[in-house]
N, CA and C atoms as a LAMMPS dump frame, in Angstrom:
ITEM: TIMESTEP
0
ITEM: NUMBER OF ATOMS
705
ITEM: BOX BOUNDS ff ff ff
-5.0000000000000000e+02 5.0000000000000000e+02
-5.0000000000000000e+02 5.0000000000000000e+02
-5.0000000000000000e+02 5.0000000000000000e+02
ITEM: ATOMS id mol type element x y z
1 1 1 N 450.982 89.55 68.194
2 1 2 C 451.779 89.511 69.426
3 1 3 C 451.448 90.713 70.31
4 2 1 N 451.734 90.567 71.58
5 2 2 C 451.365 91.591 72.553
6 2 3 C 452.593 91.973 73.386
7 3 1 N 452.813 93.276 73.51
8 3 2 C 454.01 93.798 74.157
9 3 3 C 453.664 94.616 75.393
10 4 1 N 454.46 94.475 76.447
11 4 2 C 454.382 95.352 77.605
12 4 3 C 455.701 96.107 77.718
13 5 1 N 455.613 97.432 77.851
14 5 2 C 456.809 98.256 78.031
15 5 3 C 456.693 99.004 79.359
16 6 1 N 457.714 98.884 80.187
17 6 2 C 457.768 99.591 81.468
18 6 3 C 458.869 100.647 81.372
19 7 1 N 458.515 101.932 81.275
20 7 2 C 459.536 102.971 81.183
21 7 3 C 460.132 103.272 82.553
22 8 1 N 461.465 103.339 82.632
23 8 2 C 462.111 103.536 83.937
24 8 3 C 463.482 104.189 83.735
25 9 1 N 463.501 105.482 83.524
26 9 2 C 464.792 106.146 83.347
27 9 3 C 465.479 106.331 84.702
28 10 1 N 466.756 106.641 84.646
29 10 2 C 467.542 106.707 85.874
30 10 3 C 467.345 107.973 86.678
31 11 1 N 467.048 109.08 86.017
32 11 2 C 466.947 110.352 86.717
33 11 3 C 465.635 110.527 87.457
34 12 1 N 465.704 111.02 88.686
35 12 2 C 464.511 111.34 89.473
36 12 3 C 464.918 112.342 90.533
37 13 1 N 464.339 113.534 90.483
38 13 2 C 464.799 114.619 91.349
39 13 3 C 464.108 114.616 92.716
40 14 1 N 462.788 114.46 92.75
41 14 2 C 462.07 114.583 94.012
42 14 3 C 462.266 113.373 94.917
43 15 1 N 462.313 112.176 94.321
44 15 2 C 462.607 110.959 95.082
45 15 3 C 463.773 110.271 94.382
46 16 1 N 464.999 110.428 94.868
47 16 2 C 466.175 109.865 94.201
48 16 3 C 466.057 108.359 93.973
49 17 1 N 466.457 107.939 92.773
50 17 2 C 466.434 106.52 92.376
51 17 3 C 465.048 105.922 92.577
52 18 1 N 464.061 106.697 92.278
53 18 2 C 462.658 106.355 92.543
54 18 3 C 462.255 105.01 91.952
55 19 1 N 462.673 104.724 90.743
56 19 2 C 462.179 103.532 90.051
57 19 3 C 462.666 102.217 90.65
58 20 1 N 463.737 102.281 91.46
59 20 2 C 464.232 101.049 92.092
60 20 3 C 464.324 101.184 93.615
61 21 1 N 463.763 102.236 94.154
62 21 2 C 463.729 102.416 95.612
63 21 3 C 462.905 101.296 96.251
64 22 1 N 463.325 100.862 97.437
65 22 2 C 462.626 99.753 98.102
66 22 3 C 461.232 100.182 98.547
67 23 1 N 460.264 99.375 98.161
68 23 2 C 458.859 99.607 98.506
69 23 3 C 458.328 98.332 99.146
70 24 1 N 458.018 98.394 100.439
71 24 2 C 457.53 97.209 101.168
72 24 3 C 458.426 95.993 100.936
73 25 1 N 459.733 96.232 100.938
74 25 2 C 460.68 95.12 100.898
75 25 3 C 461.249 94.76 99.547
76 26 1 N 460.745 95.374 98.454
77 26 2 C 461.25 95.056 97.117
78 26 3 C 461.395 96.343 96.308
79 27 1 N 462.241 96.332 95.278
80 27 2 C 462.313 97.502 94.393
81 27 3 C 460.938 97.775 93.793
82 28 1 N 460.558 99.035 93.775
83 28 2 C 459.183 99.355 93.37
84 28 3 C 458.875 98.884 91.952
85 29 1 N 459.873 98.889 91.072
86 29 2 C 459.636 98.445 89.696
87 29 3 C 459.237 96.977 89.629
88 30 1 N 459.626 96.193 90.638
89 30 2 C 459.343 94.756 90.608
90 30 3 C 457.849 94.462 90.611
91 31 1 N 457.051 95.348 91.212
92 31 2 C 455.604 95.116 91.268
93 31 3 C 454.979 95.226 89.878
94 32 1 N 455.442 96.173 89.098
95 32 2 C 454.937 96.324 87.73
96 32 3 C 455.375 95.153 86.862
97 33 1 N 456.636 94.754 87.019
98 33 2 C 457.141 93.617 86.242
99 33 3 C 456.368 92.347 86.583
100 34 1 N 456.195 92.088 87.866
101 34 2 C 455.507 90.866 88.288
102 34 3 C 454.067 90.828 87.805
103 35 1 N 453.376 91.97 87.88
104 35 2 C 451.991 92.014 87.412
105 35 3 C 451.922 91.695 85.923
106 36 1 N 452.842 92.249 85.157
107 36 2 C 452.848 92.006 83.716
108 36 3 C 453.165 90.552 83.388
109 37 1 N 454.219 90.031 84.009
110 37 2 C 454.634 88.647 83.737
111 37 3 C 453.573 87.66 84.198
112 38 1 N 453.077 87.834 85.418
113 38 2 C 452.128 86.88 85.993
114 38 3 C 450.742 86.951 85.353
115 39 1 N 450.445 88.056 84.676
116 39 2 C 449.129 88.188 84.03
117 39 3 C 448.961 87.227 82.865
118 40 1 N 450.063 86.825 82.238
119 40 2 C 449.991 85.962 81.066
120 40 3 C 449.457 86.661 79.834
121 41 1 N 449.363 87.986 79.889
122 41 2 C 448.786 88.749 78.776
123 41 3 C 449.798 89.088 77.69
124 42 1 N 451.094 88.947 77.999
125 42 2 C 452.104 89.502 77.106
126 42 3 C 453.079 88.453 76.577
127 43 1 N 453.483 88.665 75.32
128 43 2 C 454.531 87.84 74.732
129 43 3 C 455.909 88.327 75.143
130 44 1 N 456.005 89.632 75.392
131 44 2 C 457.262 90.217 75.854
132 44 3 C 456.971 91.276 76.912
133 45 1 N 457.762 91.267 77.983
134 45 2 C 457.708 92.304 79.01
135 45 3 C 459.085 92.963 79.021
136 46 1 N 459.11 94.226 78.618
137 46 2 C 460.365 94.938 78.373
138 46 3 C 460.45 96.17 79.257
139 47 1 N 461.611 96.421 79.817
140 47 2 C 461.863 97.666 80.546
141 47 3 C 462.708 98.579 79.663
142 48 1 N 462.242 99.804 79.492
143 48 2 C 462.979 100.817 78.735
144 48 3 C 463.684 101.731 79.722
145 49 1 N 465.014 101.67 79.728
146 49 2 C 465.783 102.472 80.68
147 49 3 C 467.107 102.913 80.067
148 50 1 N 467.65 103.979 80.624
149 50 2 C 468.974 104.453 80.239
150 50 3 C 470.005 104.111 81.306
151 51 1 N 469.607 103.32 82.298
152 51 2 C 470.391 103.109 83.514
153 51 3 C 470.762 101.63 83.671
154 52 1 N 472.05 101.351 83.8
155 52 2 C 472.514 99.968 83.884
156 52 3 C 472.028 99.256 85.144
157 53 1 N 471.969 99.971 86.262
158 53 2 C 471.51 99.349 87.505
159 53 3 C 470.032 98.976 87.418
160 54 1 N 469.219 99.873 86.857
161 54 2 C 467.801 99.562 86.673
162 54 3 C 467.646 98.37 85.744
163 55 1 N 468.45 98.34 84.679
164 55 2 C 468.391 97.222 83.732
165 55 3 C 468.695 95.9 84.431
166 56 1 N 469.711 95.905 85.306
167 56 2 C 470.091 94.685 86.016
168 56 3 C 468.978 94.205 86.936
169 57 1 N 468.381 95.13 87.689
170 57 2 C 467.296 94.764 88.608
171 57 3 C 466.08 94.277 87.823
172 58 1 N 465.786 94.93 86.712
173 58 2 C 464.633 94.535 85.893
174 58 3 C 464.754 93.099 85.405
175 59 1 N 465.933 92.711 84.964
176 59 2 C 466.113 91.343 84.46
177 59 3 C 466.031 90.329 85.603
178 60 1 N 466.475 90.735 86.794
179 60 2 C 466.38 89.835 87.952
180 60 3 C 464.93 89.464 88.261
181 61 1 N 464.005 90.392 87.974
182 61 2 C 462.599 90.142 88.289
183 61 3 C 461.79 89.667 87.078
184 62 1 N 462.466 89.342 85.983
185 62 2 C 461.786 88.667 84.883
186 62 3 C 461.513 89.473 83.647
187 63 1 N 461.95 90.73 83.598
188 63 2 C 461.749 91.547 82.403
189 63 3 C 462.945 91.411 81.459
190 64 1 N 462.733 91.803 80.226
191 64 2 C 463.81 91.881 79.247
192 64 3 C 464.264 93.336 79.123
193 65 1 N 465.558 93.522 78.896
194 65 2 C 466.098 94.84 78.562
195 65 3 C 466.987 94.643 77.335
196 66 1 N 466.374 94.57 76.162
197 66 2 C 467.127 94.237 74.952
198 66 3 C 468.053 95.351 74.478
199 67 1 N 467.789 96.578 74.912
200 67 2 C 468.63 97.725 74.548
201 67 3 C 468.359 98.849 75.534
202 68 1 N 469.32 99.753 75.671
203 68 2 C 469.15 100.907 76.544
204 68 3 C 468.459 102.029 75.784
205 69 1 N 467.731 102.853 76.508
206 69 2 C 466.999 103.961 75.911
207 69 3 C 467.958 105.027 75.387
208 70 1 N 467.555 105.691 74.327
209 70 2 C 468.379 106.745 73.748
210 70 3 C 468.425 107.962 74.662
211 71 1 N 469.45 108.771 74.527
212 71 2 C 469.579 109.985 75.329
213 71 3 C 468.478 110.983 75.006
214 72 1 N 467.975 110.977 73.768
215 72 2 C 466.906 111.908 73.372
216 72 3 C 465.622 111.676 74.158
217 73 1 N 465.392 110.445 74.58
218 73 2 C 464.175 110.112 75.326
219 73 3 C 464.452 109.828 76.801
220 74 1 N 465.543 110.422 77.326
221 74 2 C 465.907 110.157 78.72
222 74 3 C 465.974 111.414 79.576
223 75 1 N 465.481 112.538 79.046
224 75 2 C 465.527 113.762 79.847
225 75 3 C 464.163 114.046 80.473
226 76 1 N 464.065 115.184 81.161
227 76 2 C 462.84 115.539 81.883
228 76 3 C 461.67 115.86 80.96
229 77 1 N 461.947 116.056 79.671
230 77 2 C 460.904 116.469 78.738
231 77 3 C 460.408 115.332 77.845
232 78 1 N 460.967 114.159 78.025
233 78 2 C 460.559 113.014 77.202
234 78 3 C 459.178 112.533 77.616
235 79 1 N 458.3 112.336 76.65
236 79 2 C 456.951 111.865 76.929
237 79 3 C 456.865 110.351 76.887
238 80 1 N 455.877 109.812 77.588
239 80 2 C 455.695 108.364 77.641
240 80 3 C 455.457 107.776 76.257
241 81 1 N 454.61 108.436 75.465
242 81 2 C 454.319 107.927 74.127
243 81 3 C 455.55 107.902 73.24
244 82 1 N 456.419 108.886 73.404
245 82 2 C 457.663 108.915 72.63
246 82 3 C 458.561 107.738 72.99
247 83 1 N 458.58 107.39 74.277
248 83 2 C 459.371 106.236 74.722
249 83 3 C 458.793 104.948 74.136
250 84 1 N 457.467 104.829 74.154
251 84 2 C 456.819 103.647 73.566
252 84 3 C 457.161 103.526 72.084
253 85 1 N 457.107 104.653 71.394
254 85 2 C 457.388 104.668 69.955
255 85 3 C 458.824 104.228 69.673
256 86 1 N 459.754 104.645 70.521
257 86 2 C 461.148 104.249 70.331
258 86 3 C 461.308 102.736 70.451
259 87 1 N 460.693 102.148 71.484
260 87 2 C 460.798 100.695 71.676
261 87 3 C 460.173 99.947 70.507
262 88 1 N 458.98 100.357 70.128
263 88 2 C 458.276 99.689 69.025
264 88 3 C 459.072 99.803 67.728
265 89 1 N 459.642 100.968 67.474
266 89 2 C 460.425 101.179 66.245
267 89 3 C 461.67 100.311 66.221
268 90 1 N 462.306 100.151 67.393
269 90 2 C 463.495 99.301 67.465
270 90 3 C 463.153 97.857 67.128
271 91 1 N 462.029 97.382 67.631
272 91 2 C 461.612 96.016 67.321
273 91 3 C 461.237 95.87 65.848
274 92 1 N 460.514 96.853 65.328
275 92 2 C 460.084 96.76 63.929
276 92 3 C 461.263 96.831 62.972
277 93 1 N 462.34 97.488 63.37
278 93 2 C 463.541 97.523 62.527
279 93 3 C 464.168 96.133 62.409
280 94 1 N 463.797 95.248 63.338
281 94 2 C 464.243 93.851 63.292
282 94 3 C 463.108 92.907 62.893
283 95 1 N 462.091 93.49 62.236
284 95 2 C 460.953 92.717 61.706
285 95 3 C 460.149 91.993 62.784
286 96 1 N 460.019 92.623 63.934
287 96 2 C 459.162 92.083 64.979
288 96 3 C 458.05 93.097 65.254
289 97 1 N 456.814 92.687 64.982
290 97 2 C 455.672 93.605 65.067
291 97 3 C 454.692 93.13 66.138
292 98 1 N 454.029 94.098 66.764
293 98 2 C 453.074 93.803 67.823
294 98 3 C 451.708 94.373 67.463
295 99 1 N 450.67 93.575 67.709
296 99 2 C 449.3 94.012 67.427
297 99 3 C 448.778 94.936 68.52
298 100 1 N 449.12 94.634 69.769
299 100 2 C 448.651 95.402 70.919
300 100 3 C 449.817 95.611 71.877
301 101 1 N 449.727 96.684 72.632
302 101 2 C 450.793 96.965 73.589
303 101 3 C 450.21 97.633 74.822
304 102 1 N 450.981 97.555 75.9
305 102 2 C 450.579 98.2 77.147
306 102 3 C 451.801 98.835 77.786
307 103 1 N 451.666 100.078 78.15
308 103 2 C 452.681 100.768 78.938
309 103 3 C 452.279 100.674 80.407
310 104 1 N 453.164 100.147 81.222
311 104 2 C 452.934 100.103 82.678
312 104 3 C 454.022 100.938 83.34
313 105 1 N 453.637 101.88 84.168
314 105 2 C 454.628 102.709 84.833
315 105 3 C 455.403 101.913 85.877
316 106 1 N 456.66 102.285 86.058
317 106 2 C 457.537 101.568 86.993
318 106 3 C 457.134 101.798 88.443
319 107 1 N 456.497 102.92 88.722
320 107 2 C 456.093 103.25 90.098
321 107 3 C 454.581 103.102 90.246
322 108 1 N 454.102 101.885 89.998
323 108 2 C 452.67 101.583 90.116
324 108 3 C 452.479 100.329 90.957
325 109 1 N 452.9 100.35 92.223
326 109 2 C 452.85 99.131 93.042
327 109 3 C 451.447 98.674 93.404
328 110 1 N 450.449 99.524 93.217
329 110 2 C 449.07 99.14 93.526
330 110 3 C 448.379 98.482 92.335
331 111 1 N 449.1 98.312 91.253
332 111 2 C 448.541 97.684 90.057
333 111 3 C 448.126 96.242 90.376
334 112 1 N 447.077 95.776 89.709
335 112 2 C 446.63 94.394 89.914
336 112 3 C 446.397 93.714 88.573
337 113 1 N 446.592 92.406 88.576
338 113 2 C 446.332 91.619 87.366
339 113 3 C 444.868 91.725 86.98
340 114 1 N 444.001 91.756 87.974
341 114 2 C 442.565 91.874 87.722
342 114 3 C 442.246 93.121 86.906
343 115 1 N 442.836 94.26 87.271
344 115 2 C 442.569 95.503 86.549
345 115 3 C 443.214 95.503 85.174
346 116 1 N 444.392 94.91 85.057
347 116 2 C 445.018 94.777 83.744
348 116 3 C 444.124 93.983 82.801
349 117 1 N 443.569 92.875 83.307
350 117 2 C 442.692 92.022 82.508
351 117 3 C 441.391 92.745 82.162
352 118 1 N 440.814 93.429 83.137
353 118 2 C 439.572 94.169 82.907
354 118 3 C 439.767 95.216 81.809
355 119 1 N 440.882 95.932 81.892
356 119 2 C 441.162 96.955 80.882
357 119 3 C 441.41 96.332 79.518
358 120 1 N 442.128 95.199 79.49
359 120 2 C 442.377 94.543 78.205
360 120 3 C 441.085 94.058 77.569
361 121 1 N 440.191 93.5 78.368
362 121 2 C 438.91 93.038 77.829
363 121 3 C 438.132 94.183 77.197
364 122 1 N 438.184 95.355 77.816
365 122 2 C 437.51 96.534 77.257
366 122 3 C 438.218 97.002 75.988
367 123 1 N 439.539 96.987 76.035
368 123 2 C 440.349 97.428 74.9
369 123 3 C 440.181 96.512 73.692
370 124 1 N 440.116 95.206 73.941
371 124 2 C 440.089 94.223 72.855
372 124 3 C 438.803 94.251 72.039
373 125 1 N 437.797 94.978 72.506
374 125 2 C 436.561 95.121 71.722
375 125 3 C 436.741 96.037 70.526
376 126 1 N 437.852 96.776 70.492
377 126 2 C 438.175 97.593 69.334
378 126 3 C 437.461 98.925 69.263
379 127 1 N 436.816 99.335 70.343
380 127 2 C 436.075 100.596 70.35
381 127 3 C 437.003 101.778 70.622
382 128 1 N 438.028 101.549 71.465
383 128 2 C 438.864 102.639 71.945
384 128 3 C 440.281 102.56 71.377
385 129 1 N 440.912 103.733 71.229
386 129 2 C 442.324 103.789 70.851
387 129 3 C 443.216 103.438 72.033
388 130 1 N 442.765 103.796 73.221
389 130 2 C 443.543 103.57 74.426
390 130 3 C 442.589 103.329 75.593
391 131 1 N 442.972 102.452 76.502
392 131 2 C 442.188 102.191 77.718
393 131 3 C 443.133 102.268 78.916
394 132 1 N 442.703 102.984 79.95
395 132 2 C 443.552 103.189 81.122
396 132 3 C 442.687 103.312 82.37
397 133 1 N 443.28 103.11 83.562
398 133 2 C 442.511 103.2 84.811
399 133 3 C 442.396 104.641 85.304
400 134 1 N 441.261 104.939 85.913
401 134 2 C 441.027 106.264 86.484
402 134 3 C 440.546 106.12 87.925
403 135 1 N 440.762 107.196 88.695
404 135 2 C 440.216 107.292 90.035
405 135 3 C 439.162 108.378 90.07
406 136 1 N 438.259 108.282 91.031
407 136 2 C 437.183 109.267 91.167
408 136 3 C 437.588 110.332 92.181
409 137 1 N 437.399 111.611 91.821
410 137 2 C 437.637 112.686 92.79
411 137 3 C 436.675 112.523 93.968
412 138 1 N 437.192 112.696 95.171
413 138 2 C 436.367 112.535 96.365
414 138 3 C 435.247 113.575 96.422
415 139 1 N 435.563 114.798 96.044
416 139 2 C 434.579 115.884 96.066
417 139 3 C 434.369 116.401 94.644
418 140 1 N 433.178 116.892 94.333
419 140 2 C 432.918 117.389 92.977
420 140 3 C 433.828 118.571 92.638
421 141 1 N 434.566 118.473 91.553
422 141 2 C 435.466 119.57 91.178
423 141 3 C 434.688 120.798 90.732
424 142 1 N 433.403 120.626 90.413
425 142 2 C 432.593 121.787 90.038
426 142 3 C 432.328 122.695 91.233
427 143 1 N 432.59 122.197 92.426
428 143 2 C 432.462 123.006 93.648
429 143 3 C 433.847 123.386 94.198
430 144 1 N 434.861 123.332 93.363
431 144 2 C 436.221 123.612 93.809
432 144 3 C 436.532 125.108 93.82
433 145 1 N 437.595 125.465 94.554
434 145 2 C 438.021 126.863 94.693
435 145 3 C 439.457 127.036 94.213
436 146 1 N 439.783 128.236 93.808
437 146 2 C 441.174 128.635 93.677
438 146 3 C 441.447 129.647 94.79
439 147 1 N 442.677 129.649 95.296
440 147 2 C 443.045 130.508 96.42
441 147 3 C 444.191 131.411 95.979
442 148 1 N 444.02 132.736 96.15
443 148 2 C 445.049 133.669 95.705
444 148 3 C 446.091 133.925 96.796
445 149 1 N 447.009 134.847 96.55
446 149 2 C 448.11 135.095 97.482
447 149 3 C 447.631 135.666 98.814
448 150 1 N 446.45 136.262 98.821
449 150 2 C 445.886 136.802 100.064
450 150 3 C 445.003 135.773 100.774
451 151 1 N 445.016 134.54 100.298
452 151 2 C 444.214 133.454 100.857
453 151 3 C 442.717 133.687 100.689
454 152 1 N 442.364 134.422 99.671
455 152 2 C 440.95 134.587 99.345
456 152 3 C 440.522 133.438 98.432
457 153 1 N 439.358 132.894 98.706
458 153 2 C 438.845 131.769 97.925
459 153 3 C 437.845 132.254 96.881
460 154 1 N 438.048 131.785 95.657
461 154 2 C 437.151 132.134 94.557
462 154 3 C 436.756 130.841 93.865
463 155 1 N 435.479 130.63 93.644
464 155 2 C 435.025 129.389 93.01
465 155 3 C 435.507 129.312 91.57
466 156 1 N 435.981 128.119 91.178
467 156 2 C 436.37 127.899 89.785
468 156 3 C 435.16 127.891 88.863
469 157 1 N 434.041 127.4 89.365
470 157 2 C 432.82 127.303 88.558
471 157 3 C 431.66 127.899 89.36
472 158 1 N 431.58 129.22 89.448
473 158 2 C 430.578 129.859 90.31
474 158 3 C 429.148 129.536 89.921
475 159 1 N 428.926 129.107 88.682
476 159 2 C 427.569 128.786 88.257
477 159 3 C 426.998 127.568 88.986
478 160 1 N 427.877 126.787 89.645
479 160 2 C 427.418 125.592 90.365
480 160 3 C 427.362 125.803 91.875
481 161 1 N 427.597 127.024 92.352
482 161 2 C 427.69 127.278 93.785
483 161 3 C 426.392 126.941 94.52
484 162 1 N 425.267 127.161 93.894
485 162 2 C 423.992 126.922 94.552
486 162 3 C 423.489 125.496 94.45
487 163 1 N 424.243 124.619 93.776
488 163 2 C 423.78 123.241 93.599
489 163 3 C 424.297 122.342 94.709
490 164 1 N 423.531 121.32 95.046
491 164 2 C 423.962 120.336 96.024
492 164 3 C 425.021 119.423 95.417
493 165 1 N 425.967 118.997 96.232
494 165 2 C 427.038 118.135 95.734
495 165 3 C 426.493 116.862 95.09
496 166 1 N 425.437 116.306 95.687
497 166 2 C 424.897 115.053 95.174
498 166 3 C 424.206 115.214 93.821
499 167 1 N 423.95 116.454 93.422
500 167 2 C 423.318 116.692 92.122
501 167 3 C 424.331 116.939 91.015
502 168 1 N 425.612 116.95 91.357
503 168 2 C 426.658 117.177 90.365
504 168 3 C 427.239 115.841 89.902
505 169 1 N 427.714 115.826 88.664
506 169 2 C 428.272 114.581 88.129
507 169 3 C 429.663 114.315 88.712
508 170 1 N 430.038 113.032 88.736
509 170 2 C 431.361 112.642 89.213
510 170 3 C 432.428 113.039 88.194
511 171 1 N 433.612 113.321 88.689
512 171 2 C 434.757 113.612 87.827
513 171 3 C 435.875 112.621 88.155
514 172 1 N 436.723 112.353 87.165
515 172 2 C 437.747 111.329 87.311
516 172 3 C 439.111 111.85 86.864
517 173 1 N 440.171 111.213 87.36
518 173 2 C 441.529 111.573 86.967
519 173 3 C 442.296 110.311 86.562
520 174 1 N 443.278 110.505 85.713
521 174 2 C 444.138 109.417 85.266
522 174 3 C 444.894 108.867 86.47
523 175 1 N 444.779 107.57 86.716
524 175 2 C 445.415 106.957 87.885
525 175 3 C 446.919 106.773 87.713
526 176 1 N 447.432 106.946 86.492
527 176 2 C 448.868 106.86 86.27
528 176 3 C 449.458 105.483 86.502
529 177 1 N 448.751 104.443 86.052
530 177 2 C 449.266 103.08 86.224
531 177 3 C 449.661 102.44 84.896
532 178 1 N 448.725 102.416 83.948
533 178 2 C 449.028 101.756 82.68
534 178 3 C 448.117 102.267 81.569
535 179 1 N 448.53 101.949 80.3
536 179 2 C 447.761 102.338 79.114
537 179 3 C 447.839 101.21 78.091
538 180 1 N 446.694 100.689 77.722
539 180 2 C 446.624 99.769 76.589
540 180 3 C 446.476 100.598 75.313
541 181 1 N 447.249 100.246 74.267
542 181 2 C 447.183 101.014 73.026
543 181 3 C 447.595 100.142 71.84
544 182 1 N 447.335 100.661 70.634
545 182 2 C 447.694 99.966 69.395
546 182 3 C 448.971 100.579 68.822
547 183 1 N 450.046 99.809 68.67
548 183 2 C 451.262 100.352 68.07
549 183 3 C 451.038 100.939 66.678
550 184 1 N 450.182 100.319 65.896
551 184 2 C 449.94 100.817 64.535
552 184 3 C 449.299 102.198 64.541
553 185 1 N 448.446 102.464 65.521
554 185 2 C 447.805 103.772 65.628
555 185 3 C 448.745 104.802 66.246
556 186 1 N 449.565 104.356 67.202
557 186 2 C 450.508 105.269 67.852
558 186 3 C 451.457 105.878 66.827
559 187 1 N 451.906 105.082 65.878
560 187 2 C 452.868 105.554 64.889
561 187 3 C 452.319 106.698 64.046
562 188 1 N 451.006 106.748 63.873
563 188 2 C 450.391 107.756 63.018
564 188 3 C 450.093 109.07 63.734
565 189 1 N 450.228 109.072 65.062
566 189 2 C 449.869 110.252 65.848
567 189 3 C 450.969 111.304 65.809
568 190 1 N 450.579 112.549 65.611
569 190 2 C 451.546 113.646 65.693
570 190 3 C 451.997 113.82 67.141
571 191 1 N 451.041 113.823 68.06
572 191 2 C 451.353 113.853 69.491
573 191 3 C 451.155 112.449 70.047
574 192 1 N 452.241 111.718 70.174
575 192 2 C 452.149 110.32 70.574
576 192 3 C 451.861 110.148 72.059
577 193 1 N 451.961 111.222 72.817
578 193 2 C 451.82 111.1 74.267
579 193 3 C 450.383 111.054 74.758
580 194 1 N 449.4 111.207 73.836
581 194 2 C 448.011 111.033 74.273
582 194 3 C 447.453 109.667 73.858
583 195 1 N 448.253 108.879 73.126
584 195 2 C 447.931 107.495 72.763
585 195 3 C 446.702 107.354 71.868
586 196 1 N 446.013 108.42 71.549
587 196 2 C 444.825 108.333 70.7
588 196 3 C 443.7 109.201 71.226
589 197 1 N 442.737 109.481 70.373
590 197 2 C 441.671 110.42 70.75
591 197 3 C 440.45 109.735 71.368
592 198 1 N 440.244 108.466 71.082
593 198 2 C 439.078 107.748 71.611
594 198 3 C 439.526 106.958 72.838
595 199 1 N 439.15 107.432 74.013
596 199 2 C 439.696 106.895 75.254
597 199 3 C 438.64 106.141 76.06
598 200 1 N 439.026 104.968 76.523
599 200 2 C 438.168 104.186 77.414
600 200 3 C 438.853 104.014 78.756
601 201 1 N 438.083 103.705 79.785
602 201 2 C 438.654 103.608 81.129
603 201 3 C 438.103 102.418 81.895
604 202 1 N 438.83 102.064 82.951
605 202 2 C 438.309 101.227 84.029
606 202 3 C 438.411 102.078 85.292
607 203 1 N 437.437 101.956 86.183
608 203 2 C 437.364 102.811 87.366
609 203 3 C 437.898 102.053 88.583
610 204 1 N 438.896 102.63 89.23
611 204 2 C 439.512 102.019 90.399
612 204 3 C 438.863 102.503 91.685
613 205 1 N 439.005 101.696 92.719
614 205 2 C 438.608 102.122 94.057
615 205 3 C 439.643 103.114 94.59
616 206 1 N 439.247 103.912 95.584
617 206 2 C 440.14 104.946 96.107
618 206 3 C 441.454 104.36 96.616
619 207 1 N 441.397 103.195 97.252
620 207 2 C 442.596 102.618 97.835
621 207 3 C 443.516 101.979 96.79
622 208 1 N 443.08 101.918 95.543
623 208 2 C 443.919 101.374 94.476
624 208 3 C 444.725 102.455 93.761
625 209 1 N 444.555 103.709 94.16
626 209 2 C 445.162 104.83 93.451
627 209 3 C 446.05 105.627 94.386
628 210 1 N 447.273 105.923 93.939
629 210 2 C 448.144 106.82 94.7
630 210 3 C 449.229 107.37 93.787
631 211 1 N 449.21 108.67 93.569
632 211 2 C 450.299 109.321 92.867
633 211 3 C 451.504 109.349 93.794
634 212 1 N 452.695 109.086 93.247
635 212 2 C 453.89 109.037 94.093
636 212 3 C 454.901 110.05 93.583
637 213 1 N 454.854 111.247 94.133
638 213 2 C 455.771 112.311 93.747
639 213 3 C 456.626 112.797 94.914
640 214 1 N 456.114 112.679 96.128
641 214 2 C 456.801 113.158 97.319
642 214 3 C 456.981 112.004 98.317
643 215 1 N 457.926 112.138 99.26
644 215 2 C 458.106 111.084 100.267
645 215 3 C 456.816 110.736 101.015
646 216 1 N 455.966 111.718 101.275
647 216 2 C 454.703 111.431 101.959
648 216 3 C 453.788 110.583 101.084
649 217 1 N 453.834 110.786 99.756
650 217 2 C 453.063 109.952 98.833
651 217 3 C 453.535 108.5 98.918
652 218 1 N 454.83 108.336 99.038
653 218 2 C 455.419 106.996 99.113
654 218 3 C 454.882 106.245 100.335
655 219 1 N 454.869 106.929 101.466
656 219 2 C 454.376 106.299 102.689
657 219 3 C 452.895 105.953 102.588
658 220 1 N 452.126 106.832 101.957
659 220 2 C 450.701 106.552 101.774
660 220 3 C 450.498 105.363 100.842
661 221 1 N 451.311 105.263 99.799
662 221 2 C 451.205 104.136 98.874
663 221 3 C 451.516 102.817 99.58
664 222 1 N 452.521 102.826 100.467
665 222 2 C 452.831 101.614 101.221
666 222 3 C 451.679 101.241 102.151
667 223 1 N 451.055 102.243 102.751
668 223 2 C 449.893 101.986 103.611
669 223 3 C 448.766 101.344 102.803
670 224 1 N 448.492 101.867 101.609
671 224 2 C 447.429 101.318 100.769
672 224 3 C 447.781 99.92 100.279
673 225 1 N 449.058 99.701 99.961
674 225 2 C 449.479 98.372 99.511
675 225 3 C 449.223 97.335 100.606
676 226 1 N 449.596 97.669 101.829
677 226 2 C 449.377 96.731 102.943
678 226 3 C 447.88 96.521 103.196
679 227 1 N 447.099 97.578 102.997
680 227 2 C 445.65 97.458 103.16
681 227 3 C 445.068 96.489 102.121
682 228 1 N 445.541 96.609 100.875
683 228 2 C 445.083 95.71 99.823
684 228 3 C 445.466 94.272 100.138
685 229 1 N 446.691 94.088 100.643
686 229 2 C 447.121 92.736 101.003
687 229 3 C 446.25 92.148 102.101
688 230 1 N 445.837 92.979 103.052
689 230 2 C 444.984 92.495 104.129
690 230 3 C 443.596 92.108 103.608
691 231 1 N 443.088 92.867 102.651
692 231 2 C 441.804 92.539 102.036
693 231 3 C 441.901 91.199 101.314
694 232 1 N 442.971 91.039 100.535
695 232 2 C 443.126 89.804 99.756
696 232 3 C 443.308 88.574 100.652
697 233 1 N 443.943 88.759 101.804
698 233 2 C 444.172 87.63 102.703
699 233 3 C 442.887 87.172 103.393
700 234 1 N 441.885 88.046 103.406
701 234 2 C 440.601 87.708 104.032
702 234 3 C 439.658 86.992 103.074
703 235 1 N 439.98 86.989 101.791
704 235 2 C 439.081 86.374 100.809
705 235 3 C 439.206 84.86 100.824
């Protein structure tokens, strides 16, 4: 069996009620739920939350909320892997086991079924402990600077200062959308929040990636979402 877990706790300091805030006309969590349900990849799509309002909205859009999250995994220090482990353990205590699982973040409105499927196909080959989407840094980080209090710039990697940008390798960052992983392997990890040591990726286009931490990030994500919709309508 295959499980999808969408973590969505109630607390959010920088963007209040972030997980259910309206995004292009719908609660932002609905995009993650719809992608999971419509993908046909999962036997269960579950939202893990400590918040009754989030639970109600999640069920309206097709997710299950079989139990509320524990207080131990609902503070600012709770890791994603710990939340996954709690959900999996609750199911296993009722003799329900899953072969594969995917964590999808509640604030990932740019997620697509295509990328979920692409990542699953890579994951299902059994080579990686975890597979997740990444974005490419626009500029080589080997040519990056740190800036001190006097606004002086110092290269992070001065050994690369004389090299051309096109001669440096590309660098990537976690897009923060989803993670395919094995519940059986997660249980054995001391640090469950890295999902495993052998990591595979799918590479997203720039317009498919947006971290959402500040109100300006939110507006940029809505701009990218509308851009994606315009691309899809032209196909």
